[in-house]
C-alpha positions in Angstrom: 99.4 148.5 152.3 96.5 149.0 150.0 97.4 149.7 146.4 95.3 150.3 143.3 96.8 150.4 139.9 94.9 151.3 136.7 96.2 150.5 133.3 95.1 150.0 129.7 94.5 153.6 128.7 95.7 155.1 125.4 94.7 157.0 122.3 91.8 155.5 120.3 89.7 156.8 117.4 86.0 157.6 117.9 84.0 154.4 117.7 86.9 152.3 119.0 87.3 150.2 122.1 89.7 149.9 125.0 89.8 147.6 128.1 91.0 149.1 131.3 92.3 147.0 134.2 92.4 147.8 137.9 94.9 145.6 139.8 94.6 145.7 143.6 96.7 144.5 146.5 96.8 144.8 150.2 93.2 143.7 150.8 90.9 140.8 149.8 89.2 142.0 146.6 86.2 139.6 147.0 85.2 141.4 150.1 84.6 144.7 148.4 82.5 146.4 145.8 84.6 148.4 143.3 83.8 151.5 141.2 85.2 153.1 138.1 85.4 156.9 137.8 86.8 159.4 135.4 87.9 163.0 135.4 88.1 165.2 132.4 90.2 168.4 132.3 88.4 171.2 134.2 85.6 168.9 135.4 84.8 167.1 138.7 85.5 163.4 139.0 82.4 161.4 138.2 81.4 157.8 138.8 80.6 155.7 135.8 80.1 152.1 137.0 80.4 149.9 140.0 80.3 146.1 140.6 79.4 144.1 143.6 81.9 142.0 145.4 80.7 138.8 143.8 80.3 140.4 140.4 76.6 139.6 140.3 75.5 143.2 140.5 76.6 146.0 138.2 75.4 149.6 137.7 76.1 152.2 135.1 75.4 155.8 134.8 73.5 157.0 131.8 76.6 158.4 130.1 78.1 155.0 129.6 75.2 152.5 129.8 75.1 150.2 126.8 78.7 151.0 125.8 80.8 150.1 128.9 80.9 146.8 130.7 82.4 146.3 134.1 83.6 142.9 135.3 86.0 141.3 137.8 88.2 138.4 138.4 88.7 138.1 142.1 91.3 135.3 141.7 93.4 137.7 139.7 92.8 140.7 142.0 91.6 142.6 139.0 88.5 144.6 137.9 88.0 145.5 134.3 86.2 148.1 132.3 85.5 147.3 128.7 84.8 150.5 126.8 83.1 150.4 123.4 81.8 152.9 120.9 84.1 155.5 122.4 83.3 159.2 121.9 85.6 162.3 122.2 83.7 163.2 125.3 84.9 160.0 127.0 88.4 161.6 127.0 89.5 161.7 130.7 91.8 160.1 133.3 90.1 156.9 134.5 90.3 155.7 138.1 89.1 152.7 140.1 88.5 152.8 143.8 87.3 150.6 146.6 83.8 151.1 148.2 84.2 152.1 151.8 83.7 149.3 154.2 80.1 148.2 154.7 78.9 150.0 151.6 77.5 148.5 148.4 77.6 149.3 144.7 74.7 151.8 144.5 73.5 155.0 142.9 71.7 158.0 144.2 70.0 160.4 141.9 71.5 158.5 138.9 75.0 159.2 140.2 77.7 157.1 141.9 79.1 159.3 144.6 82.8 159.8 144.7 82.8 160.2 148.4 81.6 156.6 148.9 84.9 155.3 147.7 88.5 155.2 148.9 92.0 154.1 147.9 92.4 155.7 144.5 95.0 154.8 142.0 97.1 157.2 139.8 94.7 156.8 137.0 95.1 155.9 133.3 94.6 158.4 130.5 92.1 157.7 127.8 92.1 160.0 124.8 89.4 159.6 122.1 90.4 161.5 119.0 90.8 161.1 115.2 
């Protein structure tokens, strides 16, 4: 049974940092690319970053490029998202998900399509506020 569990969210002041974790089970993490997504109230879920199965390839959307860093430790079945210089507009529920079989970490039109991913966790809330 595939499971994806996000953690590490919380309340942080603008300019602060958080590190999110995505712990997976039920499949071999090193065989799959993984993406991080977020959904703010009243908005559609959007992709922010993805990482190749080996960790050698990473992509970021413009909204987080230069501030967020994605990484993975396949031995620990965990993918991370380090978030720096946080802004109030980063407030959202953050999710990780597995790239559908045969697919790679990629973007189209500057976006990481939500429909390319499967097995979503329950998400972790990130609130950026003073």
